[in-house]
PyMOL Python script that loads the backbone (N, CA, C, O; Angstrom):
from pymol import cmd

cmd.read_pdbstr("""\
ATOM      1  N   UNK A   1      75.064 108.988 105.739  1.00  0.00           N
ATOM      2  CA  UNK A   1      75.902 110.005 106.412  1.00  0.00           C
ATOM      3  C   UNK A   1      77.369 109.628 106.171  1.00  0.00           C
ATOM      4  O   UNK A   1      77.804 108.551 106.578  1.00  0.00           O
ATOM      5  N   UNK A   2      78.126 110.500 105.518  1.00  0.00           N
ATOM      6  CA  UNK A   2      79.491 110.114 105.137  1.00  0.00           C
ATOM      7  C   UNK A   2      80.483 110.285 106.245  1.00  0.00           C
ATOM      8  O   UNK A   2      81.590 109.762 106.113  1.00  0.00           O
ATOM      9  N   UNK A   3      80.197 110.965 107.322  1.00  0.00           N
ATOM     10  CA  UNK A   3      81.201 111.168 108.382  1.00  0.00           C
ATOM     11  C   UNK A   3      81.064 110.143 109.494  1.00  0.00           C
ATOM     12  O   UNK A   3      81.614 110.337 110.578  1.00  0.00           O
ATOM     13  N   UNK A   4      80.365 109.087 109.257  1.00  0.00           N
ATOM     14  CA  UNK A   4      80.305 108.010 110.252  1.00  0.00           C
ATOM     15  C   UNK A   4      81.600 107.216 110.305  1.00  0.00           C
ATOM     16  O   UNK A   4      82.235 106.992 109.274  1.00  0.00           O
ATOM     17  N   UNK A   5      81.982 106.804 111.451  1.00  0.00           N
ATOM     18  CA  UNK A   5      83.197 106.016 111.640  1.00  0.00           C
ATOM     19  C   UNK A   5      82.775 104.612 112.000  1.00  0.00           C
ATOM     20  O   UNK A   5      82.080 104.411 112.996  1.00  0.00           O
ATOM     21  N   UNK A   6      83.177 103.644 111.215  1.00  0.00           N
ATOM     22  CA  UNK A   6      82.907 102.246 111.525  1.00  0.00           C
ATOM     23  C   UNK A   6      84.211 101.482 111.623  1.00  0.00           C
ATOM     24  O   UNK A   6      85.110 101.615 110.794  1.00  0.00           O
ATOM     25  N   UNK A   7      84.276 100.691 112.653  1.00  0.00           N
ATOM     26  CA  UNK A   7      85.462  99.805 112.810  1.00  0.00           C
ATOM     27  C   UNK A   7      85.310  98.695 111.762  1.00  0.00           C
ATOM     28  O   UNK A   7      84.204  98.246 111.462  1.00  0.00           O
ATOM     29  N   UNK A   8      86.433  98.276 111.226  1.00  0.00           N
ATOM     30  CA  UNK A   8      86.416  97.169 110.282  1.00  0.00           C
ATOM     31  C   UNK A   8      86.322  95.853 111.033  1.00  0.00           C
ATOM     32  O   UNK A   8      86.527  95.819 112.247  1.00  0.00           O
ATOM     33  N   UNK A   9      86.016  94.768 110.332  1.00  0.00           N
ATOM     34  CA  UNK A   9      85.943  93.452 111.012  1.00  0.00           C
ATOM     35  C   UNK A   9      87.314  93.106 111.551  1.00  0.00           C
ATOM     36  O   UNK A   9      87.403  92.524 112.633  1.00  0.00           O
ATOM     37  N   UNK A  10      88.381  93.433 110.853  1.00  0.00           N
ATOM     38  CA  UNK A  10      89.726  93.122 111.374  1.00  0.00           C
ATOM     39  C   UNK A  10      90.015  93.876 112.668  1.00  0.00           C
ATOM     40  O   UNK A  10      90.554  93.304 113.616  1.00  0.00           O
ATOM     41  N   UNK A  11      89.650  95.187 112.709  1.00  0.00           N
ATOM     42  CA  UNK A  11      89.795  95.950 113.918  1.00  0.00           C
ATOM     43  C   UNK A  11      89.019  95.374 115.077  1.00  0.00           C
ATOM     44  O   UNK A  11      89.524  95.303 116.198  1.00  0.00           O
ATOM     45  N   UNK A  12      87.774  94.955 114.809  1.00  0.00           N
ATOM     46  CA  UNK A  12      86.950  94.342 115.827  1.00  0.00           C
ATOM     47  C   UNK A  12      87.557  93.059 116.366  1.00  0.00           C
ATOM     48  O   UNK A  12      87.520  92.790 117.567  1.00  0.00           O
ATOM     49  N   UNK A  13      88.122  92.266 115.448  1.00  0.00           N
ATOM     50  CA  UNK A  13      88.773  91.003 115.850  1.00  0.00           C
ATOM     51  C   UNK A  13      89.952  91.237 116.763  1.00  0.00           C
ATOM     52  O   UNK A  13      90.193  90.463 117.689  1.00  0.00           O
ATOM     53  N   UNK A  14      90.683  92.297 116.509  1.00  0.00           N
ATOM     54  CA  UNK A  14      91.829  92.628 117.345  1.00  0.00           C
ATOM     55  C   UNK A  14      91.378  93.095 118.738  1.00  0.00           C
ATOM     56  O   UNK A  14      92.066  92.834 119.725  1.00  0.00           O
ATOM     57  N   UNK A  15      90.259  93.766 118.825  1.00  0.00           N
ATOM     58  CA  UNK A  15      89.790  94.252 120.081  1.00  0.00           C
ATOM     59  C   UNK A  15      88.946  93.260 120.908  1.00  0.00           C
ATOM     60  O   UNK A  15      88.802  93.413 122.121  1.00  0.00           O
ATOM     61  N   UNK A  16      88.394  92.244 120.228  1.00  0.00           N
ATOM     62  CA  UNK A  16      87.517  91.298 120.850  1.00  0.00           C
ATOM     63  C   UNK A  16      88.054  90.671 122.109  1.00  0.00           C
ATOM     64  O   UNK A  16      87.293  90.538 123.067  1.00  0.00           O
ATOM     65  N   UNK A  17      89.357  90.260 122.184  1.00  0.00           N
ATOM     66  CA  UNK A  17      89.857  89.673 123.423  1.00  0.00           C
ATOM     67  C   UNK A  17      89.802  90.610 124.626  1.00  0.00           C
ATOM     68  O   UNK A  17      89.843  90.138 125.762  1.00  0.00           O
ATOM     69  N   UNK A  18      89.713  91.882 124.420  1.00  0.00           N
ATOM     70  CA  UNK A  18      89.666  92.871 125.509  1.00  0.00           C
ATOM     71  C   UNK A  18      88.283  93.058 126.078  1.00  0.00           C
ATOM     72  O   UNK A  18      88.124  93.588 127.178  1.00  0.00           O
ATOM     73  N   UNK A  19      87.275  92.626 125.335  1.00  0.00           N
ATOM     74  CA  UNK A  19      85.898  92.802 125.834  1.00  0.00           C
ATOM     75  C   UNK A  19      85.639  91.930 127.027  1.00  0.00           C
ATOM     76  O   UNK A  19      86.005  90.755 127.024  1.00  0.00           O
ATOM     77  N   UNK A  20      85.012  92.476 128.056  1.00  0.00           N
ATOM     78  CA  UNK A  20      84.703  91.655 129.231  1.00  0.00           C
ATOM     79  C   UNK A  20      83.586  90.682 128.895  1.00  0.00           C
ATOM     80  O   UNK A  20      82.797  90.911 127.978  1.00  0.00           O
ATOM     81  N   UNK A  21      83.530  89.576 129.665  1.00  0.00           N
ATOM     82  CA  UNK A  21      82.448  88.615 129.460  1.00  0.00           C
ATOM     83  C   UNK A  21      81.155  89.256 129.977  1.00  0.00           C
ATOM     84  O   UNK A  21      81.176  90.107 130.866  1.00  0.00           O
ATOM     85  N   UNK A  22      80.068  88.840 129.415  1.00  0.00           N
ATOM     86  CA  UNK A  22      78.807  89.337 129.892  1.00  0.00           C
ATOM     87  C   UNK A  22      77.888  88.184 130.200  1.00  0.00           C
ATOM     88  O   UNK A  22      78.052  87.080 129.681  1.00  0.00           O
ATOM     89  N   UNK A  23      76.918  88.454 131.050  1.00  0.00           N
ATOM     90  CA  UNK A  23      75.985  87.446 131.493  1.00  0.00           C
ATOM     91  C   UNK A  23      74.579  87.983 131.290  1.00  0.00           C
ATOM     92  O   UNK A  23      74.354  89.192 131.332  1.00  0.00           O
ATOM     93  N   UNK A  24      73.651  87.094 131.073  1.00  0.00           N
ATOM     94  CA  UNK A  24      72.260  87.514 130.976  1.00  0.00           C
ATOM     95  C   UNK A  24      71.880  87.929 129.554  1.00  0.00           C
ATOM     96  O   UNK A  24      72.208  87.250 128.581  1.00  0.00           O
ATOM     97  N   UNK A  25      71.196  89.036 129.463  1.00  0.00           N
ATOM     98  CA  UNK A  25      70.649  89.498 128.186  1.00  0.00           C
ATOM     99  C   UNK A  25      71.770  89.831 127.194  1.00  0.00           C
ATOM    100  O   UNK A  25      72.744  90.482 127.574  1.00  0.00           O
ATOM    101  N   UNK A  26      71.654  89.399 125.934  1.00  0.00           N
ATOM    102  CA  UNK A  26      72.650  89.697 124.942  1.00  0.00           C
ATOM    103  C   UNK A  26      72.825  91.187 124.761  1.00  0.00           C
ATOM    104  O   UNK A  26      71.867  91.954 124.865  1.00  0.00           O
ATOM    105  N   UNK A  27      74.070  91.601 124.487  1.00  0.00           N
ATOM    106  CA  UNK A  27      74.355  92.997 124.281  1.00  0.00           C
ATOM    107  C   UNK A  27      74.021  93.504 122.940  1.00  0.00           C
ATOM    108  O   UNK A  27      73.819  92.726 122.008  1.00  0.00           O
ATOM    109  N   UNK A  28      73.951  94.843 122.803  1.00  0.00           N
ATOM    110  CA  UNK A  28      73.819  95.458 121.554  1.00  0.00           C
ATOM    111  C   UNK A  28      75.093  95.241 120.745  1.00  0.00           C
ATOM    112  O   UNK A  28      76.179  95.139 121.316  1.00  0.00           O
ATOM    113  N   UNK A  29      74.967  95.169 119.422  1.00  0.00           N
ATOM    114  CA  UNK A  29      76.105  94.876 118.577  1.00  0.00           C
ATOM    115  C   UNK A  29      77.311  95.703 118.943  1.00  0.00           C
ATOM    116  O   UNK A  29      77.251  96.932 118.959  1.00  0.00           O
ATOM    117  N   UNK A  30      78.431  95.014 119.243  1.00  0.00           N
ATOM    118  CA  UNK A  30      79.630  95.682 119.684  1.00  0.00           C
ATOM    119  C   UNK A  30      80.249  96.643 118.675  1.00  0.00           C
ATOM    120  O   UNK A  30      80.798  97.674 119.064  1.00  0.00           O
ATOM    121  N   UNK A  31      80.166  96.311 117.353  1.00  0.00           N
ATOM    122  CA  UNK A  31      80.708  97.178 116.371  1.00  0.00           C
ATOM    123  C   UNK A  31      79.990  98.523 116.337  1.00  0.00           C
ATOM    124  O   UNK A  31      80.639  99.561 116.207  1.00  0.00           O
ATOM    125  N   UNK A  32      78.667  98.523 116.450  1.00  0.00           N
ATOM    126  CA  UNK A  32      77.928  99.729 116.494  1.00  0.00           C
ATOM    127  C   UNK A  32      78.251 100.544 117.760  1.00  0.00           C
ATOM    128  O   UNK A  32      78.497 101.748 117.692  1.00  0.00           O
ATOM    129  N   UNK A  33      78.245  99.876 118.881  1.00  0.00           N
ATOM    130  CA  UNK A  33      78.452 100.559 120.153  1.00  0.00           C
ATOM    131  C   UNK A  33      79.878 101.125 120.236  1.00  0.00           C
ATOM    132  O   UNK A  33      80.064 102.271 120.644  1.00  0.00           O
ATOM    133  N   UNK A  34      80.878 100.332 119.853  1.00  0.00           N
ATOM    134  CA  UNK A  34      82.268 100.817 119.930  1.00  0.00           C
ATOM    135  C   UNK A  34      82.476 101.986 118.950  1.00  0.00           C
ATOM    136  O   UNK A  34      83.149 102.961 119.284  1.00  0.00           O
ATOM    137  N   UNK A  35      81.898 101.887 117.742  1.00  0.00           N
ATOM    138  CA  UNK A  35      81.981 103.017 116.816  1.00  0.00           C
ATOM    139  C   UNK A  35      81.313 104.264 117.382  1.00  0.00           C
ATOM    140  O   UNK A  35      81.808 105.379 117.211  1.00  0.00           O
ATOM    141  N   UNK A  36      80.159 104.059 118.072  1.00  0.00           N
ATOM    142  CA  UNK A  36      79.490 105.135 118.745  1.00  0.00           C
ATOM    143  C   UNK A  36      80.321 105.752 119.844  1.00  0.00           C
ATOM    144  O   UNK A  36      80.307 106.969 120.029  1.00  0.00           O
ATOM    145  N   UNK A  37      81.048 104.923 120.577  1.00  0.00           N
ATOM    146  CA  UNK A  37      81.899 105.421 121.652  1.00  0.00           C
ATOM    147  C   UNK A  37      83.063 106.246 121.059  1.00  0.00           C
ATOM    148  O   UNK A  37      83.450 107.275 121.613  1.00  0.00           O
ATOM    149  N   UNK A  38      83.591 105.790 119.965  1.00  0.00           N
ATOM    150  CA  UNK A  38      84.682 106.567 119.288  1.00  0.00           C
ATOM    151  C   UNK A  38      84.152 107.927 118.881  1.00  0.00           C
ATOM    152  O   UNK A  38      84.797 108.951 119.108  1.00  0.00           O
ATOM    153  N   UNK A  39      82.929 107.931 118.257  1.00  0.00           N
ATOM    154  CA  UNK A  39      82.279 109.195 117.905  1.00  0.00           C
ATOM    155  C   UNK A  39      82.088 110.063 119.111  1.00  0.00           C
ATOM    156  O   UNK A  39      82.405 111.252 119.084  1.00  0.00           O
ATOM    157  N   UNK A  40      81.575 109.486 120.171  1.00  0.00           N
ATOM    158  CA  UNK A  40      81.305 110.155 121.440  1.00  0.00           C
ATOM    159  C   UNK A  40      82.564 110.821 121.966  1.00  0.00           C
ATOM    160  O   UNK A  40      82.540 111.997 122.330  1.00  0.00           O
ATOM    161  N   UNK A  41      83.672 110.075 122.010  1.00  0.00           N
ATOM    162  CA  UNK A  41      84.939 110.668 122.488  1.00  0.00           C
ATOM    163  C   UNK A  41      85.467 111.765 121.566  1.00  0.00           C
ATOM    164  O   UNK A  41      85.961 112.797 122.022  1.00  0.00           O
ATOM    165  N   UNK A  42      85.355 111.524 120.277  1.00  0.00           N
ATOM    166  CA  UNK A  42      85.875 112.483 119.301  1.00  0.00           C
ATOM    167  C   UNK A  42      85.104 113.798 119.293  1.00  0.00           C
ATOM    168  O   UNK A  42      85.652 114.835 118.921  1.00  0.00           O
ATOM    169  N   UNK A  43      83.858 113.765 119.694  1.00  0.00           N
ATOM    170  CA  UNK A  43      82.995 114.918 119.612  1.00  0.00           C
ATOM    171  C   UNK A  43      82.652 115.549 120.952  1.00  0.00           C
ATOM    172  O   UNK A  43      81.556 116.073 121.152  1.00  0.00           O
ATOM    173  N   UNK A  44      83.615 115.484 121.864  1.00  0.00           N
ATOM    174  CA  UNK A  44      83.427 116.164 123.160  1.00  0.00           C
ATOM    175  C   UNK A  44      82.440 115.557 124.095  1.00  0.00           C
ATOM    176  O   UNK A  44      81.796 116.276 124.860  1.00  0.00           O
ATOM    177  N   UNK A  45      82.292 114.263 124.068  1.00  0.00           N
ATOM    178  CA  UNK A  45      81.444 113.515 125.020  1.00  0.00           C
ATOM    179  C   UNK A  45      79.982 113.990 124.978  1.00  0.00           C
ATOM    180  O   UNK A  45      79.306 114.073 126.004  1.00  0.00           O
ATOM    181  N   UNK A  46      79.528 114.294 123.778  1.00  0.00           N
ATOM    182  CA  UNK A  46      78.116 114.680 123.605  1.00  0.00           C
ATOM    183  C   UNK A  46      77.394 113.487 122.954  1.00  0.00           C
ATOM    184  O   UNK A  46      77.256 113.429 121.732  1.00  0.00           O
ATOM    185  N   UNK A  47      76.945 112.560 123.765  1.00  0.00           N
ATOM    186  CA  UNK A  47      76.330 111.364 123.236  1.00  0.00           C
ATOM    187  C   UNK A  47      74.997 111.651 122.532  1.00  0.00           C
ATOM    188  O   UNK A  47      74.619 110.904 121.629  1.00  0.00           O
ATOM    189  N   UNK A  48      74.304 112.670 122.904  1.00  0.00           N
ATOM    190  CA  UNK A  48      73.029 112.989 122.213  1.00  0.00           C
ATOM    191  C   UNK A  48      73.258 113.482 120.776  1.00  0.00           C
ATOM    192  O   UNK A  48      72.333 113.485 119.964  1.00  0.00           O
ATOM    193  N   UNK A  49      74.461 113.888 120.475  1.00  0.00           N
ATOM    194  CA  UNK A  49      74.777 114.374 119.107  1.00  0.00           C
ATOM    195  C   UNK A  49      75.143 113.235 118.165  1.00  0.00           C
ATOM    196  O   UNK A  49      75.334 113.448 116.968  1.00  0.00           O
ATOM    197  N   UNK A  50      75.238 112.032 118.707  1.00  0.00           N
ATOM    198  CA  UNK A  50      75.610 110.858 117.889  1.00  0.00           C
ATOM    199  C   UNK A  50      74.513 110.514 116.885  1.00  0.00           C
ATOM    200  O   UNK A  50      73.331 110.529 117.226  1.00  0.00           O
ATOM    201  N   UNK A  51      74.910 110.201 115.630  1.00  0.00           N
ATOM    202  CA  UNK A  51      73.927 109.773 114.644  1.00  0.00           C
ATOM    203  C   UNK A  51      73.209 108.519 115.037  1.00  0.00           C
ATOM    204  O   UNK A  51      73.783 107.655 115.699  1.00  0.00           O
ATOM    205  N   UNK A  52      71.959 108.401 114.642  1.00  0.00           N
ATOM    206  CA  UNK A  52      71.132 107.252 115.055  1.00  0.00           C
ATOM    207  C   UNK A  52      71.682 105.926 114.517  1.00  0.00           C
ATOM    208  O   UNK A  52      71.329 104.860 115.021  1.00  0.00           O
ATOM    209  N   UNK A  53      72.557 105.990 113.478  1.00  0.00           N
ATOM    210  CA  UNK A  53      73.135 104.760 112.905  1.00  0.00           C
ATOM    211  C   UNK A  53      73.992 104.002 113.911  1.00  0.00           C
ATOM    212  O   UNK A  53      74.215 102.804 113.739  1.00  0.00           O
ATOM    213  N   UNK A  54      74.467 104.650 114.930  1.00  0.00           N
ATOM    214  CA  UNK A  54      75.250 103.992 115.981  1.00  0.00           C
ATOM    215  C   UNK A  54      74.372 103.250 116.978  1.00  0.00           C
ATOM    216  O   UNK A  54      74.886 102.464 117.773  1.00  0.00           O
ATOM    217  N   UNK A  55      73.124 103.467 116.959  1.00  0.00           N
ATOM    218  CA  UNK A  55      72.210 102.879 117.917  1.00  0.00           C
ATOM    219  C   UNK A  55      71.827 103.826 119.006  1.00  0.00           C
ATOM    220  O   UNK A  55      72.036 105.033 118.885  1.00  0.00           O
ATOM    221  N   UNK A  56      71.271 103.307 120.068  1.00  0.00           N
ATOM    222  CA  UNK A  56      70.831 104.140 121.202  1.00  0.00           C
ATOM    223  C   UNK A  56      72.020 104.778 121.889  1.00  0.00           C
ATOM    224  O   UNK A  56      72.966 104.089 122.269  1.00  0.00           O
ATOM    225  N   UNK A  57      71.977 106.080 122.048  1.00  0.00           N
ATOM    226  CA  UNK A  57      73.076 106.762 122.718  1.00  0.00           C
ATOM    227  C   UNK A  57      73.276 106.282 124.151  1.00  0.00           C
ATOM    228  O   UNK A  57      74.386 106.319 124.682  1.00  0.00           O
ATOM    229  N   UNK A  58      72.221 105.845 124.750  1.00  0.00           N
ATOM    230  CA  UNK A  58      72.312 105.362 126.143  1.00  0.00           C
ATOM    231  C   UNK A  58      73.135 104.069 126.221  1.00  0.00           C
ATOM    232  O   UNK A  58      73.839 103.823 127.200  1.00  0.00           O
ATOM    233  N   UNK A  59      73.031 103.253 125.172  1.00  0.00           N
ATOM    234  CA  UNK A  59      73.794 101.983 125.176  1.00  0.00           C
ATOM    235  C   UNK A  59      75.295 102.273 125.148  1.00  0.00           C
ATOM    236  O   UNK A  59      76.045 101.705 125.941  1.00  0.00           O
ATOM    237  N   UNK A  60      75.746 103.154 124.241  1.00  0.00           N
ATOM    238  CA  UNK A  60      77.203 103.322 124.224  1.00  0.00           C
ATOM    239  C   UNK A  60      77.672 104.227 125.344  1.00  0.00           C
ATOM    240  O   UNK A  60      78.824 104.120 125.765  1.00  0.00           O
ATOM    241  N   UNK A  61      76.820 105.123 125.850  1.00  0.00           N
ATOM    242  CA  UNK A  61      77.212 105.936 127.021  1.00  0.00           C
ATOM    243  C   UNK A  61      77.419 105.015 128.257  1.00  0.00           C
ATOM    244  O   UNK A  61      78.422 105.109 128.964  1.00  0.00           O
ATOM    245  N   UNK A  62      76.416 104.115 128.485  1.00  0.00           N
ATOM    246  CA  UNK A  62      76.543 103.227 129.611  1.00  0.00           C
ATOM    247  C   UNK A  62      77.751 102.291 129.510  1.00  0.00           C
ATOM    248  O   UNK A  62      78.444 102.039 130.496  1.00  0.00           O
ATOM    249  N   UNK A  63      77.984 101.785 128.302  1.00  0.00           N
ATOM    250  CA  UNK A  63      79.125 100.895 128.144  1.00  0.00           C
ATOM    251  C   UNK A  63      80.453 101.668 128.291  1.00  0.00           C
ATOM    252  O   UNK A  63      81.404 101.161 128.887  1.00  0.00           O
ATOM    253  N   UNK A  64      80.510 102.874 127.754  1.00  0.00           N
ATOM    254  CA  UNK A  64      81.699 103.692 127.910  1.00  0.00           C
ATOM    255  C   UNK A  64      81.979 103.962 129.372  1.00  0.00           C
ATOM    256  O   UNK A  64      83.125 103.881 129.815  1.00  0.00           O
ATOM    257  N   UNK A  65      80.945 104.279 130.120  1.00  0.00           N
ATOM    258  CA  UNK A  65      81.101 104.568 131.565  1.00  0.00           C
ATOM    259  C   UNK A  65      81.616 103.340 132.304  1.00  0.00           C
ATOM    260  O   UNK A  65      82.570 103.432 133.076  1.00  0.00           O
ATOM    261  N   UNK A  66      80.990 102.197 132.071  1.00  0.00           N
ATOM    262  CA  UNK A  66      81.397 100.972 132.799  1.00  0.00           C
ATOM    263  C   UNK A  66      82.837 100.580 132.404  1.00  0.00           C
ATOM    264  O   UNK A  66      83.673 100.308 133.266  1.00  0.00           O
ATOM    265  N   UNK A  67      83.105 100.558 131.098  1.00  0.00           N
ATOM    266  CA  UNK A  67      84.412 100.107 130.599  1.00  0.00           C
ATOM    267  C   UNK A  67      85.500 101.096 131.062  1.00  0.00           C
ATOM    268  O   UNK A  67      86.613 100.677 131.379  1.00  0.00           O
ATOM    269  N   UNK A  68      85.199 102.366 131.102  1.00  0.00           N
ATOM    270  CA  UNK A  68      86.173 103.330 131.528  1.00  0.00           C
ATOM    271  C   UNK A  68      86.520 103.125 133.017  1.00  0.00           C
ATOM    272  O   UNK A  68      87.686 103.181 133.409  1.00  0.00           O
ATOM    273  N   UNK A  69      85.491 102.889 133.825  1.00  0.00           N
ATOM    274  CA  UNK A  69      85.695 102.665 135.266  1.00  0.00           C
ATOM    275  C   UNK A  69      86.523 101.388 135.518  1.00  0.00           C
ATOM    276  O   UNK A  69      87.303 101.327 136.467  1.00  0.00           O
ATOM    277  N   UNK A  70      86.344 100.390 134.671  1.00  0.00           N
ATOM    278  CA  UNK A  70      87.052  99.134 134.865  1.00  0.00           C
ATOM    279  C   UNK A  70      88.396  99.083 134.169  1.00  0.00           C
ATOM    280  O   UNK A  70      89.092  98.073 134.279  1.00  0.00           O
ATOM    281  N   UNK A  71      88.788 100.123 133.462  1.00  0.00           N
ATOM    282  CA  UNK A  71      90.077 100.180 132.807  1.00  0.00           C
ATOM    283  C   UNK A  71      90.116  99.404 131.491  1.00  0.00           C
ATOM    284  O   UNK A  71      91.200  99.155 130.963  1.00  0.00           O
ATOM    285  N   UNK A  72      88.996  99.028 130.968  1.00  0.00           N
ATOM    286  CA  UNK A  72      88.960  98.214 129.746  1.00  0.00           C
ATOM    287  C   UNK A  72      89.516  98.935 128.543  1.00  0.00           C
ATOM    288  O   UNK A  72      90.211  98.333 127.724  1.00  0.00           O
ATOM    289  N   UNK A  73      89.213 100.252 128.420  1.00  0.00           N
ATOM    290  CA  UNK A  73      89.777 100.988 127.300  1.00  0.00           C
ATOM    291  C   UNK A  73      91.297 101.055 127.374  1.00  0.00           C
ATOM    292  O   UNK A  73      91.975 100.960 126.350  1.00  0.00           O
ATOM    293  N   UNK A  74      91.829 101.215 128.565  1.00  0.00           N
ATOM    294  CA  UNK A  74      93.268 101.221 128.711  1.00  0.00           C
ATOM    295  C   UNK A  74      93.876  99.871 128.272  1.00  0.00           C
ATOM    296  O   UNK A  74      94.915  99.835 127.613  1.00  0.00           O
ATOM    297  N   UNK A  75      93.206  98.760 128.651  1.00  0.00           N
ATOM    298  CA  UNK A  75      93.672  97.444 128.264  1.00  0.00           C
ATOM    299  C   UNK A  75      93.605  97.289 126.738  1.00  0.00           C
ATOM    300  O   UNK A  75      94.491  96.665 126.153  1.00  0.00           O
ATOM    301  N   UNK A  76      92.593  97.834 126.090  1.00  0.00           N
ATOM    302  CA  UNK A  76      92.460  97.743 124.636  1.00  0.00           C
ATOM    303  C   UNK A  76      93.616  98.474 123.972  1.00  0.00           C
ATOM    304  O   UNK A  76      94.181  97.977 122.998  1.00  0.00           O
ATOM    305  N   UNK A  77      93.975  99.647 124.482  1.00  0.00           N
ATOM    306  CA  UNK A  77      95.065 100.410 123.871  1.00  0.00           C
ATOM    307  C   UNK A  77      96.376  99.708 124.047  1.00  0.00           C
ATOM    308  O   UNK A  77      97.180  99.646 123.117  1.00  0.00           O
ATOM    309  N   UNK A  78      96.611  99.168 125.244  1.00  0.00           N
ATOM    310  CA  UNK A  78      97.868  98.444 125.479  1.00  0.00           C
ATOM    311  C   UNK A  78      97.960  97.240 124.558  1.00  0.00           C
ATOM    312  O   UNK A  78      99.022  96.959 124.001  1.00  0.00           O
ATOM    313  N   UNK A  79      96.823  96.509 124.392  1.00  0.00           N
ATOM    314  CA  UNK A  79      96.821  95.365 123.512  1.00  0.00           C
ATOM    315  C   UNK A  79      97.089  95.746 122.051  1.00  0.00           C
ATOM    316  O   UNK A  79      97.831  95.063 121.345  1.00  0.00           O
ATOM    317  N   UNK A  80      96.465  96.863 121.609  1.00  0.00           N
ATOM    318  CA  UNK A  80      96.653  97.293 120.254  1.00  0.00           C
ATOM    319  C   UNK A  80      98.108  97.713 119.998  1.00  0.00           C
ATOM    320  O   UNK A  80      98.676  97.412 118.948  1.00  0.00           O
ATOM    321  N   UNK A  81      98.681  98.389 120.943  1.00  0.00           N
ATOM    322  CA  UNK A  81     100.085  98.868 120.812  1.00  0.00           C
ATOM    323  C   UNK A  81     101.006  97.630 120.814  1.00  0.00           C
ATOM    324  O   UNK A  81     101.928  97.545 120.003  1.00  0.00           O
ATOM    325  N   UNK A  82     100.762  96.702 121.696  1.00  0.00           N
ATOM    326  CA  UNK A  82     101.588  95.492 121.809  1.00  0.00           C
ATOM    327  C   UNK A  82     101.582  94.672 120.533  1.00  0.00           C
ATOM    328  O   UNK A  82     102.590  94.064 120.173  1.00  0.00           O
ATOM    329  N   UNK A  83     100.431  94.653 119.842  1.00  0.00           N
ATOM    330  CA  UNK A  83     100.278  93.866 118.653  1.00  0.00           C
ATOM    331  C   UNK A  83     100.555  94.638 117.365  1.00  0.00           C
ATOM    332  O   UNK A  83     100.480  94.074 116.273  1.00  0.00           O
ATOM    333  N   UNK A  84     100.871  95.911 117.491  1.00  0.00           N
ATOM    334  CA  UNK A  84     101.111  96.751 116.300  1.00  0.00           C
ATOM    335  C   UNK A  84     102.414  96.335 115.615  1.00  0.00           C
ATOM    336  O   UNK A  84     103.401  95.983 116.261  1.00  0.00           O
ATOM    337  N   UNK A  85     102.378  96.389 114.313  1.00  0.00           N
ATOM    338  CA  UNK A  85     103.571  96.147 113.542  1.00  0.00           C
ATOM    339  C   UNK A  85     104.161  97.523 113.192  1.00  0.00           C
ATOM    340  O   UNK A  85     103.803  98.127 112.181  1.00  0.00           O
ATOM    341  N   UNK A  86     105.052  97.990 114.031  1.00  0.00           N
ATOM    342  CA  UNK A  86     105.616  99.293 113.829  1.00  0.00           C
ATOM    343  C   UNK A  86     106.886  99.189 113.029  1.00  0.00           C
ATOM    344  O   UNK A  86     107.600  98.192 113.137  1.00  0.00           O
ATOM    345  N   UNK A  87     107.191 100.199 112.221  1.00  0.00           N
ATOM    346  CA  UNK A  87     108.447 100.144 111.456  1.00  0.00           C
ATOM    347  C   UNK A  87     109.626 100.303 112.430  1.00  0.00           C
ATOM    348  O   UNK A  87     109.483 100.923 113.484  1.00  0.00           O
ATOM    349  N   UNK A  88     110.764  99.753 112.081  1.00  0.00           N
ATOM    350  CA  UNK A  88     111.929  99.872 112.944  1.00  0.00           C
ATOM    351  C   UNK A  88     112.356 101.321 113.120  1.00  0.00           C
ATOM    352  O   UNK A  88     112.268 102.129 112.195  1.00  0.00           O
ATOM    353  N   UNK A  89     112.810 101.626 114.300  1.00  0.00           N
ATOM    354  CA  UNK A  89     113.250 103.010 114.615  1.00  0.00           C
ATOM    355  C   UNK A  89     114.568 103.285 113.953  1.00  0.00           C
ATOM    356  O   UNK A  89     115.437 102.417 113.878  1.00  0.00           O
ATOM    357  N   UNK A  90     114.709 104.472 113.482  1.00  0.00           N
ATOM    358  CA  UNK A  90     116.001 104.886 112.875  1.00  0.00           C
ATOM    359  C   UNK A  90     117.039 105.126 113.970  1.00  0.00           C
ATOM    360  O   UNK A  90     116.717 105.696 115.012  1.00  0.00           O
ATOM    361  N   UNK A  91     118.248 104.707 113.747  1.00  0.00           N
ATOM    362  CA  UNK A  91     119.301 104.943 114.748  1.00  0.00           C
ATOM    363  C   UNK A  91     120.262 105.943 114.130  1.00  0.00           C
ATOM    364  O   UNK A  91     120.474 105.980 112.918  1.00  0.00           O
ATOM    365  N   UNK A  92     120.833 106.748 115.009  1.00  0.00           N
ATOM    366  CA  UNK A  92     121.815 107.699 114.447  1.00  0.00           C
ATOM    367  C   UNK A  92     123.229 107.402 114.809  1.00  0.00           C
ATOM    368  O   UNK A  92     124.136 108.126 114.398  1.00  0.00           O
TER     369      UNK A  92
END
""", "prot")
cmd.dss("prot")
cmd.show_as("cartoon", "prot")
cmd.util.cbc("prot")
cmd.orient("prot")
């Protein structure tokens, strides 16, 4: 399927520090789940429409719900912006 969105290893490495610690049973692969969450958000929060390549829709829906409630996505965005190499602003 050509319209799948996959995070690169470099993108995952930048986001990794924002992931909360987990205990107990190992999680589903973060790259698949986070890519599924991006698909989920981009397509109007219809997790059942997600391609099977992202894994179980319940996994990324549950993680999206928990991380959203805890503000983890907001922390990820702040971290990405803080670490972004933006071009200098033009002055007039």
